[in-house]
C-alpha positions, 0 to 999 in steps of 0.5 A: 487455735490452741492456747495453753496456760502458764505457771503462776508467778507467786512472788512480786519483785518489789522496787528495783534500784535505778542503775548508777548514773541516773537521777533518783526519782522523787519516790526513791528520794522519799524512800531514802529519807524514810529509810534514814528515819527508820534507821535512826529510830531502830538505833534508838530501839524502836521495834517497828522501825527495826522490822520495817528497815529489815524489810526494806533492806531485804527487798533491796537484796541486802541480806547481811544488812537486813538479818540483824534488824529482823532478828532483833525485831523478831526477838522483840515479838514482831510477827512481820519480822519473823515472817521476813526473817524466814524469807531471808533464811530461805533465800540463804538456803536454810529452809528448815530454820526459815520454816521455824520462824514462819511457824512462829509468825503464823501462830502469831497470826501472820497470813503471809507466814502461814502461806509460806509455811504451807508452801514449805510443807507442800514442797516436802510432800506433807500435804496435810500440814500444807493444807492446814497452814494454807487454809489458815492463810486463805481464811485470813484473806491472803490472796496467795494463800487462797491460790496455793490452797486451791492449787493443792485441793485441785491437785487432789480433785477436791471440789472445794478448789473452785471456791478458793480459786474464786476467792484468790481471783476476787482478791486480785490474784491474776493466775487464779483469775486465769485458771478460774476462767479456764475452768469455767470455759471447759465447763461451758464447753461440756454443757454446750456439747453435752458429751464431756471431754471426749467429744473432740471439742478443743476446749483450749481455744476458750470461745464458748457460749452461755453464762459460764462462758460470759463469766470466763471472759470477764475473768480473762479480762481481769487477768489480762489487765493485770498482765497475764499474757495467756489470759490476753491470748485467750481473750483475743481468741474469744473476741476473734471468734465473735468477730471483734477483730480490732479488740482481738488484735489489741490483746494479741499484740499485748500478749505477743509483746510479753513473749507469747508465741501463740499470740504472735502467730494469731496476730499474724493471721489477723494481719494476713486476713486484713491484707497486711502480709508483710506485717503478718510475716514479721509476727510469724517470724517472731513466733517461729523463732520462739518455737511456734510450729504453726507460725513456721508453717504459715511462713512456709505457706507464704514463701511457697505462694511466692514461689520461694520453695527452698525457703518454704521447705526450710520453714516447714522443716522448722515446724516439723522440728517444733513438733508440728506434724503439719510441717511434714504434711506440708513438705509432702504437699510441696514435694507433690507439687514439684513432682517429687513423688518419692519424697512426697510419700516419705513426708506423708508417711511421717505425718500419717504415722504421727496421726495426721489424718489429712496426710493419711488421706493424701498418702492413700491418694498418692498410692492410688495414683501409682496403682497401689490400691491395696496399699491405699485402702488402709490409709483411707480407712485410718484417715476416715476413722480419724475424722477425715471427710475427704478420706471417707468420700475417697474410700467410698469411691474405692469401694464403688469401683469394686462394685461394693455399692453398699459399703461405698454408700456407708462411706458416702453417708459418713462423709455427707453427714460431715458436710461433704458436697459430692458425698451428699450427691452420691447418697442422693443418687443412690437413694433415687436408684432405690426409689427413696425420693424423700431421702434423695431430695434431702441429700440433693438439697444439701449437695446443691446448697453446697455448690454442686451443679450436678446435684442442683440439676438432679434436684430440679429433675426430681421436682420437675417430675412432680409437676402436673401436666398443664395444657396450653389453654390453662397457661395464663400470662401470670403462670408463664412469668412465675418461675417454679422452684425446679426452674430456679434449680435448673438455672443455678446448675446452668449458671455453674456450667452444667450443660444438660441444665443449660439445655433444659433452661433453654427448653423452658424459655422456649416454652414460655415463648422467650426465643432470645433466652432459649437461643442464649442457653442452647448456644452456651450449652452447644459451645460447651460441647452439648449435642442436645444443645446444638440440636435444639439451637438448630431447631430454633434457628430453622423455625426462625428461618435460618436453616443454613446456620441451623445445619451448621449446629446440626452437623456439630450435633451429628458429629457428636453422635446425635441421630436426630441431628443426622436425620435433619441434615439428611432431609436438608440436603435431600431438599437441596437436591444434594442426594448423595450427601443426604444419603450419607447423613441418612446412613449415619442417622440409621447407625446412631438411632434411636429406633424411631430415627433408625426407621425413618432414616432407613426409609429416607435412605432407601428413597434417596438410593432409588432416586440416585440409581434411576 
């Protein structure tokens, strides 16, 4: 999730007047009494009261009432009044006159006036003067001055910026705390990755590791506790990454209630993952209405799952209008599911031209499906170069189909390095073909661990081939009951529905004398269409005295092209005296082979033919 910082809020609003008709609170009553007291003292000539009364009226927005008091106090040498008079004049639209009074107050030692004067000079492009006065303010411990100085120095790339940003944060400036956390976060990401900012790591999300990341989290907490909504969003992202979902949800909620659309979107995903889809939709709707494209996409997906395709399309379009390229990609997916190929291609192209790598891959697949191989290849290449693992794999398939095996292998290796299971399988097969068994095993293990049944079977076969032959008299009871690693991989592949693995597991069970287990696996494979499974099941049944049932499975195997099964059937029918049927199966066995079967079946066929013609 990408999260962005917000601009500083440098001026506090102060106390607001209650709407008319409400009872004044005790604080307001006390303030009114204090104002009356200062008014009396100011009329009696008390300079401090003039200054305080002017500040109170200024805070309340009574500029006409405040100005004469502040001018009077300023004339009497009150530096606070000079600063506030500058604020008043600035609000009236007289910045140069305001700057004159701020200068007077700043020279007299007012940190607030030095800060205001520094801001004034920076707005006019006079950075040396701005730095001078902001530094005066910051060195006196003024939080706003320290922050403004840090911002100026950071803009110039000055290394001292961090020192003053930290000083402002330590003095309670929430935006400084947030920006300090962001700087620490980025630095921690660079240290962790070791490659700088061009490494593809999304440093906007916040969660990183190490001491700097821990310190960043603490500053996020301080800023969030002071009401900084983006800090609350980042803190929520850190906690979510760490698995502390309850606290993450609380910070997302705090940020979302303050109007942060990204937090509302993130909160929606948390609620969805917790199974509360309806509440998730409420927050996604709120975020989408505030222009969050990710939330609009989430709403589109939600409605698409419910079969509400028109509503889904509307939200995908809203995401696209919000600048989220996923909106166009998702529109393409929606159209493709509905068989609207032309529209799907249009939306895929729009997202692909905008740099959406998965859209480029989907566009290439679509073009390939309609036979446009030359049009598909550049999009596969573009998507693969942008980091699409599926595109790299698909590009490998494309090259392999042309017989360009070396180029295909490079594509498979690229995808396998990124964790693509089927690509790792293809690399493993290629390495086996090249005789590099160690590399093959490494890739097959990756693919098998990723859930590939074929890889599990091939890995088991590699390990099986290494096992030394053991004579029957060397097989003790303990060795029969202990499964080797290759057997475990065979079983994993078998449980995933791999028919050859099922047959092999059956054979291993039969070798251990476990006829029931062997029959179970042979039957499973046979029912899934394995001719070897059907043949072996027939052998097992025949040995157990169930030749009629065995013949049923041999017939199924022979019909699928199993020569030995056809030969067995020929023998069965010959023994039964059904010589013509036996001859037909012998003919079939001769045709199916292999050579040994062809030779034996030929002799049997000739014998049956002679018997029939006698």
